[in-house]
C-alpha positions in Angstrom: 229.4 142.7 242.3 231.3 142.5 239.0 229.7 141.4 235.6 231.6 138.0 235.7 230.6 137.5 239.3 226.9 138.3 238.6 227.0 135.9 235.6 228.5 133.1 237.8 225.8 133.8 240.4 223.0 133.8 237.9 224.2 130.3 236.6 224.3 129.0 240.2 220.7 130.2 240.7 219.6 128.7 237.4 221.1 125.3 238.1 219.5 125.2 241.7 216.2 126.3 240.2 216.3 123.4 237.6 217.2 120.9 240.1 214.4 122.1 242.4 211.8 121.8 239.5 213.2 118.5 238.4 213.0 116.8 241.8 213.6 113.0 242.2 211.1 111.9 239.6 212.8 113.3 236.5 216.2 113.4 234.7 217.2 110.2 232.9 214.4 108.5 234.9 211.7 110.9 233.6 208.3 109.3 233.5 205.5 109.6 230.9 202.3 111.2 232.1 200.7 107.7 232.2 203.3 106.0 234.2 201.9 104.2 237.2 204.2 104.7 240.3 202.7 101.5 241.8 203.5 99.3 238.7 206.4 96.9 238.5 209.9 98.2 237.9 210.6 98.8 234.2 213.7 97.5 232.4 216.7 98.4 234.5 220.3 98.8 233.7 223.0 96.1 234.4 225.3 96.2 237.3 228.1 97.3 234.9 226.1 100.1 233.6 225.3 101.2 237.3 229.0 101.2 238.1 229.6 103.7 235.3 226.9 106.1 236.4 227.4 109.4 238.1 225.8 110.4 241.3 223.2 113.0 241.8 225.1 116.4 242.2 225.8 117.3 245.8 227.7 120.0 247.7 230.8 119.1 249.6 232.7 121.5 251.9 236.2 122.3 250.8 237.1 124.5 253.7 235.8 127.2 256.1 237.6 130.5 256.4 237.1 133.2 259.0 238.8 136.3 260.3 238.6 139.9 261.2 240.8 141.6 258.5 242.6 141.0 255.2 243.6 137.4 254.4 244.7 135.2 251.4 243.8 131.6 251.8 244.6 128.7 249.3 242.0 126.1 248.4 241.6 123.4 245.8 238.6 122.5 243.7 238.5 118.9 242.7 239.2 118.3 239.0 235.9 117.4 237.3 233.8 119.3 239.9 230.7 120.9 238.3 231.2 124.2 240.0 232.2 125.8 243.3 230.7 128.4 245.5 231.7 130.7 248.4 228.9 131.4 250.9 230.0 134.5 252.9 228.8 136.6 255.8 230.2 139.8 257.5 229.2 141.7 260.5 230.6 145.2 260.5 232.8 147.4 258.2 233.3 146.5 254.6 234.1 143.3 252.7 235.7 142.6 249.4 236.2 139.0 248.0 238.1 137.9 245.0 239.6 134.6 243.7 242.6 133.9 241.6 244.7 131.0 240.1 248.3 130.8 239.8 249.7 133.4 237.3 246.3 135.0 236.6 244.7 138.3 237.8 242.4 138.3 240.7 238.7 138.0 239.7 236.4 140.0 242.0 233.4 138.3 243.6 231.8 140.8 245.9 232.4 144.1 247.5 229.9 145.2 250.1 229.0 147.1 253.2 228.4 145.0 256.2 226.3 143.4 257.8 225.6 141.4 254.7 225.6 137.7 253.6 225.5 136.1 250.0 226.9 133.5 247.8 229.1 133.7 244.6 230.1 130.9 242.2 232.9 129.8 240.0 233.8 127.0 237.6 237.6 127.0 237.6 239.1 123.9 239.1 242.4 123.0 240.7 244.6 125.0 243.1 243.0 128.6 243.8 243.6 131.4 246.2 240.8 133.2 248.0 241.5 136.9 248.7 239.7 138.9 251.3 239.8 142.5 252.2 237.7 143.3 255.3 237.6 145.8 258.2 235.5 143.7 260.4 234.6 140.0 261.3 233.8 137.6 258.4 233.2 134.0 257.6 233.4 132.1 254.2 232.4 128.5 253.5 233.9 127.1 250.3 232.0 124.2 248.7 232.3 122.3 245.5 229.5 120.5 243.6 230.4 117.0 242.5 228.7 114.0 240.9 231.3 111.4 241.7 230.8 108.4 244.0 231.0 109.2 247.7 233.7 107.2 249.6 233.3 107.5 253.3 235.4 104.9 255.2 233.6 103.1 258.0 233.4 105.0 261.2 236.2 104.5 263.5 233.9 103.0 266.1 232.7 100.5 263.7 236.1 98.9 263.7 236.1 98.5 267.5 236.1 94.9 268.9 233.2 96.0 271.0 231.0 96.9 267.9 228.4 94.4 266.9 226.9 93.9 263.5 223.1 93.5 264.2 221.7 93.0 260.8 222.5 93.5 257.0 220.8 92.9 253.7 221.1 93.8 250.0 219.2 96.4 248.2 216.6 95.4 245.6 214.5 97.3 243.1 211.1 98.8 243.8 210.3 101.8 241.6 213.9 102.4 240.6 217.2 100.5 240.6 218.9 99.6 243.9 222.4 97.9 244.5 224.7 97.3 247.3 224.3 96.5 251.0 222.9 98.1 254.3 224.4 97.2 257.5 223.2 98.1 261.0 225.7 98.3 263.9 225.6 98.7 267.7 228.6 101.0 268.6 230.4 100.7 271.8 228.6 103.7 273.3 225.4 102.0 272.5 224.3 104.1 269.6 223.1 102.6 266.4 224.9 103.3 263.0 224.0 102.5 259.4 226.3 101.9 256.6 225.5 101.8 252.9 228.3 100.1 250.9 229.0 97.1 248.7 228.6 99.2 245.5 225.6 101.0 246.7 223.8 102.8 244.0 220.3 104.2 243.1 218.9 106.4 240.5 220.8 109.7 240.3 218.1 112.1 241.3 217.7 114.7 244.2 215.3 114.8 247.2 215.8 111.3 248.3 215.5 110.3 251.8 216.7 107.4 254.0 213.9 105.7 255.9 214.2 103.2 258.8 211.1 101.0 258.3 209.4 98.5 260.5 208.3 96.6 257.3 210.4 93.4 256.9 210.4 93.5 253.1 208.4 96.2 251.5 207.6 95.1 247.9 206.1 98.3 246.6 205.5 102.1 247.3 202.1 101.4 249.0 203.8 98.9 251.6 206.7 101.2 252.2 204.4 104.2 252.8 202.0 102.4 255.0 204.5 100.8 257.3 205.7 102.7 260.4 209.1 104.3 259.8 211.7 106.9 260.9 212.9 109.5 258.3 216.6 109.4 259.0 217.8 112.2 256.7 218.4 113.2 253.1 220.7 110.7 251.5 224.2 111.8 251.3 224.8 110.4 247.8 223.0 108.2 245.3 226.4 106.4 244.7 229.1 105.0 247.0 229.8 104.2 250.6 228.3 106.4 253.4 227.6 106.3 257.1 224.7 107.5 259.3 224.5 107.6 263.1 220.9 107.0 264.2 219.0 109.0 266.7 219.3 107.9 270.3 215.6 107.1 270.6 215.6 104.4 267.7 215.0 100.9 268.7 217.1 98.4 266.8 214.2 96.0 266.8 212.1 98.5 264.9 214.6 98.8 262.0 213.7 95.8 259.9 214.5 97.3 256.4 216.0 100.5 254.9 214.0 102.3 252.3 215.2 105.0 249.8 212.3 107.3 249.4 211.7 110.1 246.8 209.7 112.8 248.8 208.3 115.0 246.0 206.8 112.1 243.8 206.3 110.1 247.0 207.6 106.7 245.7 210.0 104.1 247.1 213.1 103.8 245.0 214.8 100.8 246.6 214.9 99.0 249.8 217.2 96.5 251.7 215.7 93.8 254.1 217.8 93.6 257.2 218.5 90.1 258.3 219.4 89.6 262.0 223.0 88.3 262.8 
């Protein structure tokens, strides 16, 4: 690996390490050593201030490449992206990877004997070309790290005349700010789906999870933690519209609220009480 490639990879590791240490209880929401996680929410920003916030950094797939020989493939990194990375794997032979932008020399990323796997990072945005020299099968996943709001359109099935809106509610503050709405749908195939929208926003930290709770309106972390719940998955983004298809064994009657939970610090950030329609 070249010196620039090693430098980029080191920066990627350092950023990931800082994020892992920080967890969901730090950043601009960092607490003092005497902060009581079960106390009332402290002074919170206004809706206008929330709208100007950035989301917690997340990785989005740009495109996936694969082949069994040389290739040159274009890809575009969103303007304003924090960084991008290439997660690669090869099975046999040798693999050499490089990236270039229009009118510039190619920048080597990796040159290895296979089988091997790894990751390399870059910071240039806009249109780029990914060059592969290989003598065997290979696969590359190109991703970008962004902190902009997520804008997932409603699922196609949500627009079907056979889809029913079962319940909905607005997010309210618990230990951190919560804005926007949560809506529970019954899709035509009888699966349940959850949509967070209406300007959804919470504190921009990592390691946050979406809980489906039996508590009708948890008022604090203790109530949220003690109530029976299903851990749906890690939240897609702390800002913007997003959809979740629920596991087939989840009963709609058991989903009375949605809680955004910080796992490392074990506090409830925000929740939405779901009122039946």
